N, C-alpha and C positions, 0 to 999 in steps of 0.2 A: 504493500500500500504506500510505502514511502518511495516516491519516485527518485530515480537516480540516472543521471546523464553523463556522457562523456562529450566534451567539446573539442572539436578539432582546433589545433593551433592556427589553422588557416583563417578562421573567422575573425581573428584579431589583426590579420595582415591586410593592410590597405591594398597591396598589390594583387590580392586574390579576387578583387571586384573589377567590374568592367566600367569603362568610361574614362574621361580625363581625370587628372589628379583630384580636382575639386569634387567631381561626381563620385569617384571611388571613396574618398574620405567621407562624404555625406552618407553614401549607401552603407558603408561599414559601420558608421556611428548609429544609423537608424536600426540596423539589424541587431547590433550588439545590445542596444537599449531594449529592443523588443524581446530578445532572448532573456535578458536579465529580468525583465518584468514578469515574464511567464514563469521562470524558474523560482523567483522569489514569491510570487503569488501562490505557486503550487507547494512552496516550502520543500523543494526538492534538494537532493544532494548532487554535487558535481564531483566526478571521480578524478582525483589528482593522481594521474598515472605515474608509474615508476617511483613510488614513494616520494612524490612531490617534484620530480624532475620535470613533469609537464608544465606546472605553473612557472618554474624557473625559466624554462625554454621560451614560453610565451612572453614573460616579462622582459626578457633580454633580446627579443627578436627585433632586428633593425627597423623594419617597416611596420611595426605594430601601431595601432591607433593610439593617440595620446591618452585616451580614457581607459586603456587596458588595465592598468594597475588598480584604478578605482573600481572597475567592474569585478575584477578577480577578488578584491578584498570584500566585496558585498556578498559573494557566493559562499555557500556552505560546502567547503571542500572536504573530501574524504580521501586520505592517502591510501593507495593500494599498491601491492607489490608488483613487480614486473610480471607480465603475463607469460613470457617465455624467456629463457636464458639466452638472449641475443644482445647485440650491442645496443647502446642507447640510441633511440630514434634521432635523426638529424634532418628530417624534412617533414612537410605537412602530410604527405602520403604515409610516411613511416609512422607518424603519430596516430594517424587514423587506423592503420593496421594494428598498432598497439591497442587501441580502443576496441577494435573488432575481436582481437585475441582475448582481451580482458572480459568482454561480453560473453565469450564462449566459456570462460572459467566461472563467471558469476554474472548472471543476467542483468543487463541494463535496459532502461526504457527506450533510449534512443542515443545515437551518436550524431551530433549536430555539426555540420561542416559547411564550407563554402560550396557553391554550385560546381566550381572547377574540381574540387576534391571528390565530391559525391559522384561525379561522372566517371571517376576512376575505380569506383566500387559498385558497379551496376547490379551485381548479384547479391548484395548484402542489404536486406530489407531494413535493418536498423539504422543504416546511414542515411541521414536526411539533410537536404540542403536548407539552410536557414533563409534562402531567397525564395523558397516555396513553402513557407510555413502554413499558409491557408489551406493547402491541399495535403499536408503531411499526415500520414497514417497515424503516427503516434499521438497527434493532437485530437484525432477523431475517435480514437478507441479507448481513451482513458476512462477508467471507472473509479468512483469513490467508494465502492464496496466490493467485498470478496466473499465467496462461499467457501467454507473449509470445514474439515472435520476437527472436532475438539480433541486434539492429541498434541503432544509436545513437538513432534516432528513438523506438523503443520504450523504450529505457533512460531517456531524458530525460523521457518521459511520466510515469514513476513516480519519477524521482530528481531532477528539476530543483529542486523545492521543498526536498527533503532537503538537497541540496548547498548551496543558498542559505542555509538556516537553520542547518545543523550547524556546530558549533565544532570538532569533531574528526571526521575521516573516515579509516577504515582500509580499504584494499583488500587483501584476503587471498586470494592465488591462487598456489599453488606453481609454476604453469607460466607465469606472466606474463613476456612478452618484449616490451618496448616497440618493438623493431625488426621484429617479426613483422607481416605484412600484416593479419591479422585482429585486431590490436590497434592499428591505425593511427588509429582514431577515438578513442583514449583522450584525445587532446588536447581533444576536445569535452567530455568529462566534467570535465577540469580547468577548462576555461573556465566550466562551470556552477557551479563552486565559487568563482569569482573574488570578491575583496573589494576594497572601496575603501580608500584609505589611512587614512581616519578610523575604519574598523571594527576591532573587536577581532581579534587575531591568530587565524588559523585554521590548525589543524595537519592536514596530510595525511601519511598513512603508507602505504607499499606494502610488503607482506610476501610473500616468496616463498622457494622452496627453493634451497638452496645448490647451484649447478651450475657456477658460474664463479669463477675467481680474482677477487679484489677489484679489481685494476687493470682487468681486462677488463670487469667489471660496471660500474664507474664510467664507462668509455668508452661502453658500450652505452646507459646511462641518460641520457647527456648530451642525447640527442634530445628529452627532455622539458623541458630547462632553459629554452629560449626561451618556451614556453607558460606555464610557471610564473612566469617573470618578468613576462610580459605580464599575467597574472592577479593579480599582486601576492601570490603565494603561495610558500611554501617546502615542501619535502617531505623526509621521511626514508625511506630504503629499507633494509629489514631482510632479511638472508639467514639462514635457519634450517636446522637439520637436517631430515630428511625429514618432510613432512606432506602431506595429500591434499585436505582439504576446502577449499571456497571460500566466502568470506563478504564482505559489506559490513557494517562495524560503524561506527556513528556514535553521537554522544551522544543522538540522538533516535529512532533506529530501528536494528534489526539484521536482515539478510536473509541467508538461506541461498541462495547463487547457483547451486548445482549445477555449472554449466559456466562460471563466471566471467563476464567481460565482453568476451569476444571477439565479433567481429561477422561470424559465418558465416551469419547469417539463418535458422538452424535454430530450431525450437521448443524452449522450455525452460520450467521452472517455478521461480518464486521463492516462498519461504516466509518469512513474517515470524517472527522469533524472539521469544520471551517476554523480558521485561526481565531475568530472572535468567539465562537462557541467553546473552543478549547480553553481560551483564557478565562471565560466566564465560569466554566466547570472547575478550573484550577482554583479560582477564588471561592467557589462553593465549598471547597474542602481545604480552606485556609482559615484558621481561627483568628479572630481578633485577640490580641494578647491580654486584654483586660476583661472583656465580656465573655470570651470563649465562644461567642456566636460566629458562625461562618460569615465571611465578608460578603457573600452572595447567598441569598436564601435564609432559611430559618433553622438550620441545623445547629445544635449545641454540642460542643465537645465535652464528653464525659471524663475522659482521661487519655493520656498518651504515655508511651515509654520508648526507650531506645534499645536496639539490639546491635551487636551481641552484648 
């Protein structure tokens, strides 16, 4: 559900567009701005190929547009390792091939290039010219929902990159019980969010309905502590007055989960939330430090504690 793209180095190169110098510069600027707005509106990731070598190549290219650095800084880049053990790409076509190989290893939504580069990859459906965005297949087939089975393999298919990239993760499920059999795979989701000691702190929150006394709840949730410690993570657990809906909220995507993250292998539907709805739900499960009332809605915080 979290969209991810690769951008050809060519789209930042004024010389890859047609017309005189002024026309090339104007066309390059208008297409870069259009791409930036689409990607930011969709809250998508951009794959920084070869562990960040792609962004360095683009930033240092002699005929790049003057707004290149500004646009790259606005994008949410995800560094990925080299797709193959070959020499570092040194041309626009070679960087496009790197993106194609990266897509084969791990699926991308699209590889966006100049028209000139796209013509050199006629048999690759994922390669799309940014000069033909209005007819691009990837723009016409995007969906904000997915159908999946409730099992850990399916969950990680859509959430592994989210958990790896997110700085904040909120599991919101009124009926969450870590000792229940159909939540026993929750440890795998925690492991997907693991961080190295040198990485910035990552906040994990679990929000559920108040059904247990605090001492009993603390005892029940200790089952998660070893996994959190192993993954170099801490978590806060919040118990609220009655609520019913289930969500996953992160700083990069929000998802309506319908049936939560239990693993009974039944079919379910996940729906991606708009940015405004994601922010609103985030505040719905954020307590005022004085009143303990949620910043949005009428939930009251009964108690909270940290793990491990």
